[in-house]
C-alpha positions, -999 to 999 in steps of 0.1 A, spaced: 236 -307 -174 257 -304 -206 294 -295 -201 289 -261 -219 258 -251 -198 261 -223 -173 256 -231 -137 251 -195 -127 232 -165 -140 235 -129 -129 205 -105 -128 211 -68 -129 185 -45 -112 178 -10 -127 153 15 -115 132 34 -141 132 71 -136 96 70 -123 99 42 -97 81 55 -66 85 43 -30 51 37 -16 38 29 19 13 1 25 -4 -7 57 -26 -35 42 -40 -51 11 -74 -60 -3 -80 -83 -32 -79 -120 -39 -80 -144 -68 -92 -131 -102 -126 -145 -113 -109 -170 -136 -82 -180 -110 -54 -170 -134 -42 -142 -112 -40 -129 -77 -48 -92 -72 -35 -73 -42 -46 -36 -39 -20 -21 -15 -34 7 7 -26 31 34 -52 35 61 -58 69 77 -86 88 94 -111 101 69 -114 137 61 -149 151 56 -163 153 21 -172 189 28 -177 213 56 -200 244 56 -194 275 78 -217 304 84 -208 339 72 -212 365 100 -229 399 97 -196 415 87 -191 391 58 -164 371 75 -164 333 75 -170 320 111 -146 291 113 -155 285 150 -188 268 141 -198 244 114 -233 245 100 -228 212 82 -202 185 78 -206 156 55 -183 127 64 -172 97 43 -168 72 70 -144 70 99 -114 55 81 -101 57 45 -81 31 28 -63 49 0 -50 24 -27 -14 32 -35 -8 4 -61 -23 -28 -74 -3 -60 -79 -15 -86 -104 5 -118 -102 2 -155 -111 -7 -177 -81 29 -191 -83 44 -156 -82 21 -146 -53 33 -177 -33 70 -168 -41 64 -132 -30 46 -143 1 76 -165 12 100 -137 3 80 -112 24 78 -136 54 115 -143 53 125 -107 52 99 -97 78 114 -122 102 149 -108 95 137 -72 101 120 -82 133 151 -99 146 172 -68 136 147 -45 154 148 -67 185 187 -65 186 187 -28 180 162 -19 207 172 -45 234 
């Protein structure tokens, strides 16, 4: 390393005004067709709500909410995509190592807190 070269660099982190905090209970995706990227669609899993529900109208013109005449469902569970990550394979590997390291630390902290 030349004498005048820096041996340290400082990164400053700034949030944009629109940075959301999102929850993710899983991911779906994989390599892009050309292998240049890894795609991770982060989702939250929840019970599905029906597509629509129909109720009868009684003789007085009131909606009878006690009985359904029709309910169209969309499956038992819904995976609502919150965000999609597109990364190079190298960045995906770095992120994976970072997530595992921090997950281990969080689990250790949780164990210490609740034991």
